[in-house]
N, C-alpha and C positions, 0 to 999 in steps of 0.2 A: 692797452683798453679806455676807450676815451670814455669821457664825462658819461655821455651818455648809456655806456656797456655798465658801468658802475653802477645805474639804476634799474637795472636788467635781471631778472632770475632767471639762473642758469646752471646747469649741474658742471659735472668737472669731466662726466665722461668722454670719451670720442664720438664724432658720427656712427661712424663704424660698429662701434662696442653697444648704442644705441639700440641701432637697424638690430644686429646680433641679440640682444634681449629681447626685442619686441619679435622679433622671427621667431624667438626659441621658448616662447611664456605660451604658446598653445599647446606645446608638448609637453611642456611642465604640467600645466593645469590637466590636462588629458592624463598623465601620469597618476594626478593625487585624487581625479574625478571618479574613475575606475577601481580605485585602491578603495573607496568608498563605498558605503550598504551603501541603497537606498533610504533607508534609516537615518545615516550618518547624516545625508545630504539635507535633508529638513530638519535637521537638530540644531537649535543654536540655545546660545545663554542670552538670559534675558537682556534686549536692548544693544547684540547681536544679530548678523545676515547671517541664516546657514549656509552654505558651500552653493546652496545651488540658486539662488539668488545671490551671490557674490558673483558665480561665473557669466549670469545672465546680465550682471551689470558692466563685468569687463565685457560684455558681448556688446550691448546696448551703444554702455557711456564709447565705443571704440567709433558708432557710427555719429550718434544721436548729439557727443560732445566732439570729442578730437577729431576727430576728423571732418566734420565743418569748421572748428575751427580754425587747425587745418587750412584748409582751401580757403577759409576766409581772410588768415593772415596772407597768404601767399597771392590774392587780387587786390585788398585794401588797402588802405595803409596807417597801419596803426589799429585797428576797428578795436573797438569798446564792447568784450563778448559778453552775453548773460550766464550769470551762473546759473548753475545744472541744481534743481533742489534732489537730491537722491533720496530723501525720506517721503517726496511726494511720485516719485519713478516705484519707489519697494511699493507704495500703497496700492500703486494703480496701474502696475505694469501687466502685460499682455502677458499670460502663464503658458498661454499653448506649445511654446517651440521649449518646451525646460526640462524635456528628457536630455541625457546625458548627451548619445550620441547627437542629438539637433546643435546644443548647446556648443556643443566643439564644432561639427560640423560650421555655425553660423560664427561661432571666434573665427576662425580660421581663414573664412573667406572675407568677413569685413576687415581682418587684418593684414590680408593680402590683399585688398585696394589699399591701406592707409602705407603697407610698403611700399607697392608698387610707387608712390609719390615719393616718398621719403627717400628713394634709393636715388633718385630722378634730381637729387635737390644742388643746387651749385653752391659756392661757400657764403654767397652773399643773399643768396634763400634763408639758408640756417639761420640767420639771422635777422629776418623781416619780425617785426612784433607785432603785438596787442596787447591788448590789456583788461584786464577784467576784477572787479573789486573789493573780490576776498583775496586773490592772490597778486595783485598788482601788475607791473608790465616786463612782460618777460615774452622770449624769442619764440621760432620754430623747434631748435635747440633745445 
């Protein structure tokens, strides 16, 4: 590991394991959402998000944050990435596609687009860097 690598936030899982986890997530979420009642999907403890909002966050974060960062890290040298204000998102988000079927279909579509990129990365590309004030320096891995 180089000195540069010691300052990079990176998980310990291998690329194949990361891809498998990302690919499995929509199915796991589907099982959870479809087993809950409509009432339960919209109930949360004070200060927490209900399950429907969490699912919408996963969907929206996939293309508004994760994939945008991924794309920038692949084409820019160590870009500085803007933090995502989750609180502002939760208050102002569009709720027009919050039905469970729509949430799941949208998440599957967005995740498939991300996996399409990730499954084609070289080892060198997995190590491309990004910087984010709240996280520090991290690589695509």
